[in-house]
PyMOL commands that place a pseudoatom at each C-alpha (Angstrom):
pseudoatom trace, name=CA, resn=ARG, resi=1, chain=A, elem=C, hetatm=0, pos=[3.394, -31.977, 1.602]
pseudoatom trace, name=CA, resn=PRO, resi=2, chain=A, elem=C, hetatm=0, pos=[0.211, -31.669, -0.367]
pseudoatom trace, name=CA, resn=ASP, resi=3, chain=A, elem=C, hetatm=0, pos=[-1.505, -30.705, 2.483]
pseudoatom trace, name=CA, resn=GLY, resi=4, chain=A, elem=C, hetatm=0, pos=[0.560, -27.836, 3.392]
pseudoatom trace, name=CA, resn=THR, resi=5, chain=A, elem=C, hetatm=0, pos=[2.877, -30.005, 6.360]
pseudoatom trace, name=CA, resn=VAL, resi=6, chain=A, elem=C, hetatm=0, pos=[6.264, -28.776, 6.043]
pseudoatom trace, name=CA, resn=LEU, resi=7, chain=A, elem=C, hetatm=0, pos=[8.825, -31.383, 7.088]
pseudoatom trace, name=CA, resn=GLU, resi=8, chain=A, elem=C, hetatm=0, pos=[12.677, -30.976, 7.702]
pseudoatom trace, name=CA, resn=VAL, resi=9, chain=A, elem=C, hetatm=0, pos=[14.119, -34.230, 6.721]
pseudoatom trace, name=CA, resn=ARG, resi=10, chain=A, elem=C, hetatm=0, pos=[17.551, -35.255, 8.220]
pseudoatom trace, name=CA, resn=GLY, resi=11, chain=A, elem=C, hetatm=0, pos=[19.449, -38.316, 7.780]
pseudoatom trace, name=CA, resn=ALA, resi=12, chain=A, elem=C, hetatm=0, pos=[22.566, -39.879, 9.207]
pseudoatom trace, name=CA, resn=PRO, resi=13, chain=A, elem=C, hetatm=0, pos=[24.643, -43.147, 9.206]
pseudoatom trace, name=CA, resn=VAL, resi=14, chain=A, elem=C, hetatm=0, pos=[24.675, -46.024, 11.734]
pseudoatom trace, name=CA, resn=ASP, resi=15, chain=A, elem=C, hetatm=0, pos=[27.451, -47.821, 13.117]
pseudoatom trace, name=CA, resn=GLY, resi=16, chain=A, elem=C, hetatm=0, pos=[27.816, -51.051, 11.578]
pseudoatom trace, name=CA, resn=GLY, resi=17, chain=A, elem=C, hetatm=0, pos=[25.812, -50.064, 8.421]
pseudoatom trace, name=CA, resn=GLY, resi=18, chain=A, elem=C, hetatm=0, pos=[22.667, -48.533, 7.479]
pseudoatom trace, name=CA, resn=PHE, resi=19, chain=A, elem=C, hetatm=0, pos=[21.115, -45.195, 7.436]
pseudoatom trace, name=CA, resn=ILE, resi=20, chain=A, elem=C, hetatm=0, pos=[18.204, -43.528, 9.776]
pseudoatom trace, name=CA, resn=THR, resi=21, chain=A, elem=C, hetatm=0, pos=[16.031, -40.852, 8.245]
pseudoatom trace, name=CA, resn=THR, resi=22, chain=A, elem=C, hetatm=0, pos=[14.063, -38.557, 10.650]
pseudoatom trace, name=CA, resn=TYR, resi=23, chain=A, elem=C, hetatm=0, pos=[10.964, -36.572, 9.628]
pseudoatom trace, name=CA, resn=VAL, resi=24, chain=A, elem=C, hetatm=0, pos=[10.197, -33.623, 11.940]
pseudoatom trace, name=CA, resn=ASP, resi=25, chain=A, elem=C, hetatm=0, pos=[7.099, -31.447, 11.388]
pseudoatom trace, name=CA, resn=VAL, resi=26, chain=A, elem=C, hetatm=0, pos=[8.245, -27.677, 11.270]
pseudoatom trace, name=CA, resn=THR, resi=27, chain=A, elem=C, hetatm=0, pos=[4.930, -26.230, 10.099]
pseudoatom trace, name=CA, resn=ALA, resi=28, chain=A, elem=C, hetatm=0, pos=[4.422, -24.090, 13.089]
pseudoatom trace, name=CA, resn=GLU, resi=29, chain=A, elem=C, hetatm=0, pos=[7.958, -22.869, 12.620]
pseudoatom trace, name=CA, resn=CYS, resi=30, chain=A, elem=C, hetatm=0, pos=[7.659, -21.937, 9.309]
pseudoatom trace, name=CA, resn=GLN, resi=31, chain=A, elem=C, hetatm=0, pos=[4.222, -20.414, 9.631]
pseudoatom trace, name=CA, resn=SER, resi=32, chain=A, elem=C, hetatm=0, pos=[5.598, -18.210, 12.347]
pseudoatom trace, name=CA, resn=GLN, resi=33, chain=A, elem=C, hetatm=0, pos=[8.730, -17.129, 10.283]
pseudoatom trace, name=CA, resn=GLU, resi=34, chain=A, elem=C, hetatm=0, pos=[6.229, -16.265, 7.494]
pseudoatom trace, name=CA, resn=LEU, resi=35, chain=A, elem=C, hetatm=0, pos=[3.837, -14.031, 10.046]
pseudoatom trace, name=CA, resn=ILE, resi=36, chain=A, elem=C, hetatm=0, pos=[7.113, -12.186, 11.237]
pseudoatom trace, name=CA, resn=ALA, resi=37, chain=A, elem=C, hetatm=0, pos=[8.180, -11.624, 7.614]
pseudoatom trace, name=CA, resn=HIS, resi=38, chain=A, elem=C, hetatm=0, pos=[4.779, -10.540, 6.772]
pseudoatom trace, name=CA, resn=MET, resi=39, chain=A, elem=C, hetatm=0, pos=[4.381, -8.321, 10.031]
pseudoatom trace, name=CA, resn=ALA, resi=40, chain=A, elem=C, hetatm=0, pos=[7.914, -6.539, 9.196]
pseudoatom trace, name=CA, resn=MET, resi=41, chain=A, elem=C, hetatm=0, pos=[6.619, -5.279, 5.585]
pseudoatom trace, name=CA, resn=HIS, resi=42, chain=A, elem=C, hetatm=0, pos=[2.806, -4.593, 6.589]
pseudoatom trace, name=CA, resn=ASP, resi=43, chain=A, elem=C, hetatm=0, pos=[1.051, -2.249, 8.500]
pseudoatom trace, name=CA, resn=SER, resi=44, chain=A, elem=C, hetatm=0, pos=[-0.409, -3.655, 11.742]
pseudoatom trace, name=CA, resn=LEU, resi=45, chain=A, elem=C, hetatm=0, pos=[-3.805, -1.940, 11.488]
pseudoatom trace, name=CA, resn=THR, resi=46, chain=A, elem=C, hetatm=0, pos=[-4.742, -1.974, 7.850]
pseudoatom trace, name=CA, resn=GLY, resi=47, chain=A, elem=C, hetatm=0, pos=[-2.791, -5.010, 6.674]
pseudoatom trace, name=CA, resn=LEU, resi=48, chain=A, elem=C, hetatm=0, pos=[-1.495, -2.733, 3.862]
pseudoatom trace, name=CA, resn=PRO, resi=49, chain=A, elem=C, hetatm=0, pos=[2.057, -2.481, 2.984]
pseudoatom trace, name=CA, resn=ASN, resi=50, chain=A, elem=C, hetatm=0, pos=[4.118, -0.347, 5.154]
pseudoatom trace, name=CA, resn=ARG, resi=51, chain=A, elem=C, hetatm=0, pos=[6.963, 2.339, 4.324]
pseudoatom trace, name=CA, resn=ALA, resi=52, chain=A, elem=C, hetatm=0, pos=[9.454, -0.623, 3.856]
pseudoatom trace, name=CA, resn=LEU, resi=53, chain=A, elem=C, hetatm=0, pos=[7.478, -2.641, 1.455]
pseudoatom trace, name=CA, resn=LEU, resi=54, chain=A, elem=C, hetatm=0, pos=[6.224, 0.619, -0.121]
pseudoatom trace, name=CA, resn=MET, resi=55, chain=A, elem=C, hetatm=0, pos=[9.673, 1.774, -0.768]
pseudoatom trace, name=CA, resn=ASP, resi=56, chain=A, elem=C, hetatm=0, pos=[10.926, -1.641, -2.187]
pseudoatom trace, name=CA, resn=ARG, resi=57, chain=A, elem=C, hetatm=0, pos=[7.812, -1.951, -4.804]
pseudoatom trace, name=CA, resn=LEU, resi=58, chain=A, elem=C, hetatm=0, pos=[8.459, 1.888, -5.712]
pseudoatom trace, name=CA, resn=ARG, resi=59, chain=A, elem=C, hetatm=0, pos=[12.267, 0.925, -6.446]
pseudoatom trace, name=CA, resn=GLY, resi=60, chain=A, elem=C, hetatm=0, pos=[10.783, -1.815, -8.895]
pseudoatom trace, name=CA, resn=ALA, resi=61, chain=A, elem=C, hetatm=0, pos=[8.446, 0.540, -10.314]
pseudoatom trace, name=CA, resn=VAL, resi=62, chain=A, elem=C, hetatm=0, pos=[10.952, 3.013, -11.022]
pseudoatom trace, name=CA, resn=ALA, resi=63, chain=A, elem=C, hetatm=0, pos=[13.397, 0.791, -12.506]
pseudoatom trace, name=CA, resn=SER, resi=64, chain=A, elem=C, hetatm=0, pos=[10.695, -0.448, -15.133]
pseudoatom trace, name=CA, resn=ALA, resi=65, chain=A, elem=C, hetatm=0, pos=[9.941, 3.224, -15.918]
pseudoatom trace, name=CA, resn=LYS, resi=66, chain=A, elem=C, hetatm=0, pos=[13.724, 3.765, -16.834]
pseudoatom trace, name=CA, resn=ARG, resi=67, chain=A, elem=C, hetatm=0, pos=[13.290, 0.622, -19.360]
pseudoatom trace, name=CA, resn=GLY, resi=68, chain=A, elem=C, hetatm=0, pos=[10.365, 2.314, -21.025]
pseudoatom trace, name=CA, resn=GLN, resi=69, chain=A, elem=C, hetatm=0, pos=[7.329, 1.473, -18.896]
pseudoatom trace, name=CA, resn=PRO, resi=70, chain=A, elem=C, hetatm=0, pos=[6.178, 4.745, -17.237]
pseudoatom trace, name=CA, resn=MET, resi=71, chain=A, elem=C, hetatm=0, pos=[4.354, 4.736, -13.723]
pseudoatom trace, name=CA, resn=ALA, resi=72, chain=A, elem=C, hetatm=0, pos=[2.632, 7.203, -11.516]
pseudoatom trace, name=CA, resn=LEU, resi=73, chain=A, elem=C, hetatm=0, pos=[2.846, 7.499, -7.743]
pseudoatom trace, name=CA, resn=HIS, resi=74, chain=A, elem=C, hetatm=0, pos=[-0.451, 8.874, -6.031]
pseudoatom trace, name=CA, resn=TYR, resi=75, chain=A, elem=C, hetatm=0, pos=[0.196, 10.469, -2.711]
pseudoatom trace, name=CA, resn=LEU, resi=76, chain=A, elem=C, hetatm=0, pos=[-3.229, 10.252, -0.711]
pseudoatom trace, name=CA, resn=ASP, resi=77, chain=A, elem=C, hetatm=0, pos=[-4.189, 12.484, 2.559]
pseudoatom trace, name=CA, resn=LEU, resi=78, chain=A, elem=C, hetatm=0, pos=[-7.930, 11.892, 3.971]
pseudoatom trace, name=CA, resn=ASP, resi=79, chain=A, elem=C, hetatm=0, pos=[-9.764, 15.181, 4.305]
pseudoatom trace, name=CA, resn=ASN, resi=80, chain=A, elem=C, hetatm=0, pos=[-11.580, 16.008, 7.344]
pseudoatom trace, name=CA, resn=PHE, resi=81, chain=A, elem=C, hetatm=0, pos=[-10.203, 12.648, 9.223]
pseudoatom trace, name=CA, resn=LYS, resi=82, chain=A, elem=C, hetatm=0, pos=[-9.170, 14.786, 12.312]
pseudoatom trace, name=CA, resn=PRO, resi=83, chain=A, elem=C, hetatm=0, pos=[-13.039, 15.560, 13.424]
pseudoatom trace, name=CA, resn=VAL, resi=84, chain=A, elem=C, hetatm=0, pos=[-13.862, 11.818, 13.355]
pseudoatom trace, name=CA, resn=ASN, resi=85, chain=A, elem=C, hetatm=0, pos=[-11.246, 11.277, 16.018]
pseudoatom trace, name=CA, resn=ASP, resi=86, chain=A, elem=C, hetatm=0, pos=[-12.344, 14.419, 17.983]
pseudoatom trace, name=CA, resn=ASN, resi=87, chain=A, elem=C, hetatm=0, pos=[-15.931, 13.698, 17.512]
pseudoatom trace, name=CA, resn=TYR, resi=88, chain=A, elem=C, hetatm=0, pos=[-15.977, 9.869, 18.008]
pseudoatom trace, name=CA, resn=GLY, resi=89, chain=A, elem=C, hetatm=0, pos=[-12.583, 8.864, 19.473]
pseudoatom trace, name=CA, resn=HIS, resi=90, chain=A, elem=C, hetatm=0, pos=[-9.588, 7.510, 18.185]
pseudoatom trace, name=CA, resn=ALA, resi=91, chain=A, elem=C, hetatm=0, pos=[-10.928, 3.686, 18.256]
pseudoatom trace, name=CA, resn=ALA, resi=92, chain=A, elem=C, hetatm=0, pos=[-13.404, 5.252, 15.570]
pseudoatom trace, name=CA, resn=GLY, resi=93, chain=A, elem=C, hetatm=0, pos=[-10.341, 6.844, 13.762]
pseudoatom trace, name=CA, resn=ASP, resi=94, chain=A, elem=C, hetatm=0, pos=[-8.860, 3.300, 13.526]
pseudoatom trace, name=CA, resn=LYS, resi=95, chain=A, elem=C, hetatm=0, pos=[-11.909, 1.606, 12.214]
pseudoatom trace, name=CA, resn=LEU, resi=96, chain=A, elem=C, hetatm=0, pos=[-12.350, 4.294, 9.530]
pseudoatom trace, name=CA, resn=LEU, resi=97, chain=A, elem=C, hetatm=0, pos=[-8.795, 3.709, 8.620]
pseudoatom trace, name=CA, resn=GLN, resi=98, chain=A, elem=C, hetatm=0, pos=[-9.312, 0.134, 7.953]
pseudoatom trace, name=CA, resn=GLN, resi=99, chain=A, elem=C, hetatm=0, pos=[-12.402, 0.798, 6.026]
pseudoatom trace, name=CA, resn=VAL, resi=100, chain=A, elem=C, hetatm=0, pos=[-10.520, 2.998, 3.721]
pseudoatom trace, name=CA, resn=ALA, resi=101, chain=A, elem=C, hetatm=0, pos=[-7.885, 0.400, 3.097]
pseudoatom trace, name=CA, resn=ASP, resi=102, chain=A, elem=C, hetatm=0, pos=[-10.836, -2.251, 2.253]
pseudoatom trace, name=CA, resn=ARG, resi=103, chain=A, elem=C, hetatm=0, pos=[-12.253, 0.176, 0.265]
pseudoatom trace, name=CA, resn=LEU, resi=104, chain=A, elem=C, hetatm=0, pos=[-8.593, 0.975, -1.601]
pseudoatom trace, name=CA, resn=ARG, resi=105, chain=A, elem=C, hetatm=0, pos=[-8.038, -2.785, -1.888]
pseudoatom trace, name=CA, resn=ALA, resi=106, chain=A, elem=C, hetatm=0, pos=[-11.424, -3.587, -3.139]
pseudoatom trace, name=CA, resn=GLY, resi=107, chain=A, elem=C, hetatm=0, pos=[-10.865, -0.877, -6.039]
pseudoatom trace, name=CA, resn=SER, resi=108, chain=A, elem=C, hetatm=0, pos=[-7.476, -1.884, -6.849]
pseudoatom trace, name=CA, resn=ARG, resi=109, chain=A, elem=C, hetatm=0, pos=[-6.120, -3.529, -10.031]
pseudoatom trace, name=CA, resn=GLU, resi=110, chain=A, elem=C, hetatm=0, pos=[-3.176, -5.772, -10.311]
pseudoatom trace, name=CA, resn=THR, resi=111, chain=A, elem=C, hetatm=0, pos=[-0.994, -2.921, -11.896]
pseudoatom trace, name=CA, resn=GLU, resi=112, chain=A, elem=C, hetatm=0, pos=[-1.606, -0.727, -8.588]
pseudoatom trace, name=CA, resn=THR, resi=113, chain=A, elem=C, hetatm=0, pos=[-0.033, -1.271, -5.028]
pseudoatom trace, name=CA, resn=ILE, resi=114, chain=A, elem=C, hetatm=0, pos=[-1.732, 0.742, -2.269]
pseudoatom trace, name=CA, resn=ALA, resi=115, chain=A, elem=C, hetatm=0, pos=[0.389, 1.267, 0.949]
pseudoatom trace, name=CA, resn=ARG, resi=116, chain=A, elem=C, hetatm=0, pos=[-0.320, 3.467, 4.262]
pseudoatom trace, name=CA, resn=ARG, resi=117, chain=A, elem=C, hetatm=0, pos=[2.454, 5.433, 4.517]
pseudoatom trace, name=CA, resn=GLY, resi=118, chain=A, elem=C, hetatm=0, pos=[1.479, 6.641, 8.008]
pseudoatom trace, name=CA, resn=GLY, resi=119, chain=A, elem=C, hetatm=0, pos=[-1.192, 8.297, 10.012]
pseudoatom trace, name=CA, resn=ASP, resi=120, chain=A, elem=C, hetatm=0, pos=[-4.101, 9.071, 7.400]
pseudoatom trace, name=CA, resn=GLU, resi=121, chain=A, elem=C, hetatm=0, pos=[-1.539, 8.997, 4.616]
pseudoatom trace, name=CA, resn=PHE, resi=122, chain=A, elem=C, hetatm=0, pos=[-1.717, 6.323, 1.732]
pseudoatom trace, name=CA, resn=VAL, resi=123, chain=A, elem=C, hetatm=0, pos=[0.354, 5.991, -1.185]
pseudoatom trace, name=CA, resn=VAL, resi=124, chain=A, elem=C, hetatm=0, pos=[-0.796, 4.062, -4.657]
pseudoatom trace, name=CA, resn=ILE, resi=125, chain=A, elem=C, hetatm=0, pos=[2.110, 2.863, -7.103]
pseudoatom trace, name=CA, resn=GLN, resi=126, chain=A, elem=C, hetatm=0, pos=[0.382, 2.831, -10.468]
pseudoatom trace, name=CA, resn=THR, resi=127, chain=A, elem=C, hetatm=0, pos=[2.336, 0.821, -13.088]
pseudoatom trace, name=CA, resn=GLY, resi=128, chain=A, elem=C, hetatm=0, pos=[1.294, -0.535, -16.480]
pseudoatom trace, name=CA, resn=ILE, resi=129, chain=A, elem=C, hetatm=0, pos=[0.333, 3.129, -17.757]
pseudoatom trace, name=CA, resn=SER, resi=130, chain=A, elem=C, hetatm=0, pos=[-0.459, 3.247, -21.634]
pseudoatom trace, name=CA, resn=LYS, resi=131, chain=A, elem=C, hetatm=0, pos=[-1.663, 6.442, -22.231]
pseudoatom trace, name=CA, resn=GLY, resi=132, chain=A, elem=C, hetatm=0, pos=[-1.302, 10.045, -20.742]
pseudoatom trace, name=CA, resn=ASP, resi=133, chain=A, elem=C, hetatm=0, pos=[-4.905, 10.174, -18.838]
pseudoatom trace, name=CA, resn=ASP, resi=134, chain=A, elem=C, hetatm=0, pos=[-4.448, 6.659, -17.184]
pseudoatom trace, name=CA, resn=ALA, resi=135, chain=A, elem=C, hetatm=0, pos=[-3.227, 8.714, -13.853]
pseudoatom trace, name=CA, resn=THR, resi=136, chain=A, elem=C, hetatm=0, pos=[-6.032, 11.031, -14.139]
pseudoatom trace, name=CA, resn=ILE, resi=137, chain=A, elem=C, hetatm=0, pos=[-8.594, 8.335, -14.305]
pseudoatom trace, name=CA, resn=LEU, resi=138, chain=A, elem=C, hetatm=0, pos=[-7.157, 6.401, -11.324]
pseudoatom trace, name=CA, resn=ALA, resi=139, chain=A, elem=C, hetatm=0, pos=[-6.948, 9.605, -9.379]
pseudoatom trace, name=CA, resn=GLN, resi=140, chain=A, elem=C, hetatm=0, pos=[-10.443, 10.697, -9.989]
pseudoatom trace, name=CA, resn=ARG, resi=141, chain=A, elem=C, hetatm=0, pos=[-11.929, 6.901, -8.885]
pseudoatom trace, name=CA, resn=LEU, resi=142, chain=A, elem=C, hetatm=0, pos=[-9.445, 7.032, -5.856]
pseudoatom trace, name=CA, resn=ILE, resi=143, chain=A, elem=C, hetatm=0, pos=[-11.497, 10.507, -4.985]
pseudoatom trace, name=CA, resn=ASP, resi=144, chain=A, elem=C, hetatm=0, pos=[-14.975, 9.043, -5.991]
pseudoatom trace, name=CA, resn=ASP, resi=145, chain=A, elem=C, hetatm=0, pos=[-14.406, 5.949, -3.998]
pseudoatom trace, name=CA, resn=LEU, resi=146, chain=A, elem=C, hetatm=0, pos=[-13.112, 7.570, -0.955]
pseudoatom trace, name=CA, resn=GLY, resi=147, chain=A, elem=C, hetatm=0, pos=[-15.945, 10.351, -1.233]
pseudoatom trace, name=CA, resn=MET, resi=148, chain=A, elem=C, hetatm=0, pos=[-18.656, 7.775, -0.353]
pseudoatom trace, name=CA, resn=PRO, resi=149, chain=A, elem=C, hetatm=0, pos=[-19.779, 8.080, 3.070]
pseudoatom trace, name=CA, resn=PHE, resi=150, chain=A, elem=C, hetatm=0, pos=[-18.241, 5.494, 5.657]
pseudoatom trace, name=CA, resn=PRO, resi=151, chain=A, elem=C, hetatm=0, pos=[-20.536, 3.964, 8.597]
pseudoatom trace, name=CA, resn=ILE, resi=152, chain=A, elem=C, hetatm=0, pos=[-18.752, 5.090, 11.848]
pseudoatom trace, name=CA, resn=GLU, resi=153, chain=A, elem=C, hetatm=0, pos=[-20.423, 4.508, 15.455]
pseudoatom trace, name=CA, resn=GLY, resi=154, chain=A, elem=C, hetatm=0, pos=[-24.065, 4.068, 13.963]
pseudoatom trace, name=CA, resn=THR, resi=155, chain=A, elem=C, hetatm=0, pos=[-23.857, 7.188, 11.789]
pseudoatom trace, name=CA, resn=ARG, resi=156, chain=A, elem=C, hetatm=0, pos=[-22.489, 7.872, 7.958]
pseudoatom trace, name=CA, resn=VAL, resi=157, chain=A, elem=C, hetatm=0, pos=[-19.359, 9.800, 7.883]
pseudoatom trace, name=CA, resn=LYS, resi=158, chain=A, elem=C, hetatm=0, pos=[-18.201, 11.525, 4.616]
pseudoatom trace, name=CA, resn=ILE, resi=159, chain=A, elem=C, hetatm=0, pos=[-14.442, 12.549, 4.733]
pseudoatom trace, name=CA, resn=GLY, resi=160, chain=A, elem=C, hetatm=0, pos=[-13.036, 12.817, 1.253]
pseudoatom trace, name=CA, resn=VAL, resi=161, chain=A, elem=C, hetatm=0, pos=[-9.405, 12.477, -0.063]
pseudoatom trace, name=CA, resn=SER, resi=162, chain=A, elem=C, hetatm=0, pos=[-6.566, 14.933, -1.848]
pseudoatom trace, name=CA, resn=VAL, resi=163, chain=A, elem=C, hetatm=0, pos=[-4.336, 13.389, -4.061]
pseudoatom trace, name=CA, resn=GLY, resi=164, chain=A, elem=C, hetatm=0, pos=[-0.888, 14.628, -5.433]
pseudoatom trace, name=CA, resn=ILE, resi=165, chain=A, elem=C, hetatm=0, pos=[0.847, 12.710, -8.185]
pseudoatom trace, name=CA, resn=ALA, resi=166, chain=A, elem=C, hetatm=0, pos=[3.924, 12.449, -9.494]
pseudoatom trace, name=CA, resn=MET, resi=167, chain=A, elem=C, hetatm=0, pos=[5.195, 10.666, -12.614]
pseudoatom trace, name=CA, resn=ALA, resi=168, chain=A, elem=C, hetatm=0, pos=[8.357, 8.537, -13.719]
pseudoatom trace, name=CA, resn=PRO, resi=169, chain=A, elem=C, hetatm=0, pos=[10.517, 8.996, -15.629]
pseudoatom trace, name=CA, resn=LEU, resi=170, chain=A, elem=C, hetatm=0, pos=[8.707, 12.198, -16.514]
pseudoatom trace, name=CA, resn=ASN, resi=171, chain=A, elem=C, hetatm=0, pos=[8.852, 14.177, -13.134]
pseudoatom trace, name=CA, resn=SER, resi=172, chain=A, elem=C, hetatm=0, pos=[12.038, 11.981, -11.820]
pseudoatom trace, name=CA, resn=SER, resi=173, chain=A, elem=C, hetatm=0, pos=[13.626, 8.500, -11.562]
pseudoatom trace, name=CA, resn=SER, resi=174, chain=A, elem=C, hetatm=0, pos=[14.444, 8.837, -8.227]
pseudoatom trace, name=CA, resn=PRO, resi=175, chain=A, elem=C, hetatm=0, pos=[11.907, 6.914, -5.720]
pseudoatom trace, name=CA, resn=ASP, resi=176, chain=A, elem=C, hetatm=0, pos=[12.722, 9.803, -2.810]
pseudoatom trace, name=CA, resn=GLU, resi=177, chain=A, elem=C, hetatm=0, pos=[12.358, 12.479, -5.384]
pseudoatom trace, name=CA, resn=LEU, resi=178, chain=A, elem=C, hetatm=0, pos=[8.905, 10.930, -6.691]
pseudoatom trace, name=CA, resn=LEU, resi=179, chain=A, elem=C, hetatm=0, pos=[7.535, 11.050, -2.958]
pseudoatom trace, name=CA, resn=ARG, resi=180, chain=A, elem=C, hetatm=0, pos=[8.792, 14.267, -2.454]
pseudoatom trace, name=CA, resn=LEU, resi=181, chain=A, elem=C, hetatm=0, pos=[7.001, 15.815, -5.859]
pseudoatom trace, name=CA, resn=ALA, resi=182, chain=A, elem=C, hetatm=0, pos=[4.026, 13.840, -5.172]
pseudoatom trace, name=CA, resn=ASP, resi=183, chain=A, elem=C, hetatm=0, pos=[3.822, 15.278, -1.501]
pseudoatom trace, name=CA, resn=HIS, resi=184, chain=A, elem=C, hetatm=0, pos=[4.378, 18.797, -2.938]
pseudoatom trace, name=CA, resn=ALA, resi=185, chain=A, elem=C, hetatm=0, pos=[1.399, 18.164, -5.440]
pseudoatom trace, name=CA, resn=LEU, resi=186, chain=A, elem=C, hetatm=0, pos=[-0.572, 16.619, -2.466]
pseudoatom trace, name=CA, resn=TYR, resi=187, chain=A, elem=C, hetatm=0, pos=[0.009, 19.990, -0.570]
pseudoatom trace, name=CA, resn=ARG, resi=188, chain=A, elem=C, hetatm=0, pos=[-1.363, 22.276, -3.424]
pseudoatom trace, name=CA, resn=SER, resi=189, chain=A, elem=C, hetatm=0, pos=[-4.417, 20.020, -3.830]
pseudoatom trace, name=CA, resn=LYS, resi=190, chain=A, elem=C, hetatm=0, pos=[-5.161, 20.593, -0.051]
pseudoatom trace, name=CA, resn=SER, resi=191, chain=A, elem=C, hetatm=0, pos=[-4.493, 24.341, -0.317]
pseudoatom trace, name=CA, resn=GLN, resi=192, chain=A, elem=C, hetatm=0, pos=[-6.821, 24.712, -3.339]
pseudoatom trace, name=CA, resn=GLY, resi=193, chain=A, elem=C, hetatm=0, pos=[-9.826, 23.355, -1.677]
pseudoatom trace, name=CA, resn=ARG, resi=194, chain=A, elem=C, hetatm=0, pos=[-9.423, 19.618, -1.319]
pseudoatom trace, name=CA, resn=HIS, resi=195, chain=A, elem=C, hetatm=0, pos=[-11.496, 16.549, -2.586]
pseudoatom trace, name=CA, resn=GLN, resi=196, chain=A, elem=C, hetatm=0, pos=[-9.054, 16.722, -5.786]
pseudoatom trace, name=CA, resn=PHE, resi=197, chain=A, elem=C, hetatm=0, pos=[-5.712, 15.960, -7.522]
pseudoatom trace, name=CA, resn=CYS, resi=198, chain=A, elem=C, hetatm=0, pos=[-3.009, 17.828, -8.658]
pseudoatom trace, name=CA, resn=PHE, resi=199, chain=A, elem=C, hetatm=0, pos=[0.092, 16.930, -10.677]
pseudoatom trace, name=CA, resn=SER, resi=200, chain=A, elem=C, hetatm=0, pos=[3.630, 17.805, -10.099]
pseudoatom trace, name=CA, resn=ALA, resi=201, chain=A, elem=C, hetatm=0, pos=[4.496, 21.225, -11.037]
pseudoatom trace, name=CA, resn=THR, resi=202, chain=A, elem=C, hetatm=0, pos=[7.528, 19.919, -12.965]
pseudoatom trace, name=CA, resn=ASP, resi=203, chain=A, elem=C, hetatm=0, pos=[5.516, 18.106, -15.296]
for i in range(1, 203): cmd.bond("trace and resi %d" % i, "trace and resi %d" % (i + 1))
show_as sticks, trace
zoom trace
């Protein structure tokens, strides 16, 4: 109905002629089903897409890349996150992850899908790439955005982020392989000093 109510309509013939129609309000049941479906595909802490939804979106992006619409996979790992947990506790660490997710969402565009892969690792799927430096521009924006201090426990904490990038179809047309290549590029970013991005070595 226009007000959002969901009705289940049932009808049955009546002995001797006629027909009875019953209307049952199933709004609550539908909302519960939608909530369950949402929880199955989203991270409980940040509300971002989880691994399951990430892979579904990544498969779709790779399929489009095969049809001539290049995409980039940005693998993010927060820098200096462990000291936040050590110094302020895990509750503060969770709040920081939520703030990171909020900041990523605030700066995202329609052509980008943000997901939490686990721990302090995030992934951004960038579609709609039209020129070679689109991935570079996004990676630097992510580094700049997450390089700004976060308010934690009455103080301001600076963490930063390292990024590894793999491209489709340039580097691979396999979702799993793209993740592996981006993860390897992320490791290079970390080993070379952090707070930077690296492209897959196969590009």
